[in-house]
C-alpha positions in Angstrom: -36.2 -67.1 41.0 -36.1 -69.3 38.0 -33.0 -69.7 35.7 -34.4 -67.2 33.2 -35.4 -64.5 35.6 -33.5 -61.2 35.6 -32.2 -60.3 39.0 -30.7 -57.0 40.0 -27.2 -58.3 39.4 -27.9 -59.5 35.9 -29.5 -56.1 35.1 -26.5 -54.2 36.5 -24.1 -56.3 34.4 -26.1 -55.8 31.3 -26.2 -52.0 32.0 -22.4 -52.0 32.4 -21.9 -53.8 29.1 -24.3 -51.3 27.3 -22.3 -48.4 28.8 -19.0 -49.9 27.6 -20.3 -50.6 24.1 -22.1 -47.4 23.4 -20.7 -44.9 25.9 -22.6 -42.5 28.0 -22.6 -39.6 25.5 -24.3 -41.7 22.8 -26.8 -43.0 25.3 -27.6 -39.5 26.4 -28.1 -38.4 22.8 -30.3 -41.5 22.2 -32.4 -40.7 25.2 -33.0 -37.1 24.2 -33.8 -38.1 20.6 -36.2 -40.7 21.9 -37.9 -38.1 24.2 -38.2 -35.6 21.3 -39.7 -38.2 19.1 -42.3 -39.2 21.8 -43.2 -35.5 22.3 -43.7 -35.1 18.5 -45.8 -38.2 18.3 -48.0 -37.1 21.2 -48.5 -33.6 19.7 -49.4 -35.2 16.3 -51.9 -37.4 18.0 -53.4 -34.4 19.8 -53.6 -32.4 16.5 -55.7 -35.2 14.9 -58.4 -35.1 17.6 -61.4 -33.1 16.8 -61.9 -30.0 19.1 -58.3 -30.1 20.4 -57.3 -26.8 21.9 -53.8 -25.5 21.4 -54.2 -23.3 24.5 -53.0 -26.3 26.6 -49.4 -25.6 25.6 -47.2 -24.1 28.3 -46.4 -20.4 28.1 -42.7 -21.3 28.0 -43.1 -22.9 24.6 -44.5 -19.6 23.3 -41.5 -17.7 24.7 -39.1 -20.1 23.1 -40.7 -19.7 19.7 -40.6 -15.9 19.9 -37.0 -15.9 21.1 -36.0 -18.2 18.3 -37.8 -16.0 15.7 -36.0 -12.9 17.0 -32.5 -14.4 16.7 -30.7 -12.6 13.9 -28.3 -15.4 13.1 
């Protein structure tokens, strides 16, 4: 390994510092926000394709939409 190579110990130390600076709760929120953004980006790309079918969506997504619409709050 060269002097600039990242070994497992350097990565673990870096990960520990990131946890101490940001905290696990902020990192969890950041990860979920990033995942939501990626899903939105992928769906926007799929909508732009000609002949894209919306039938590829999972049935669970349809259930979530109907349950949310029926919520009286």
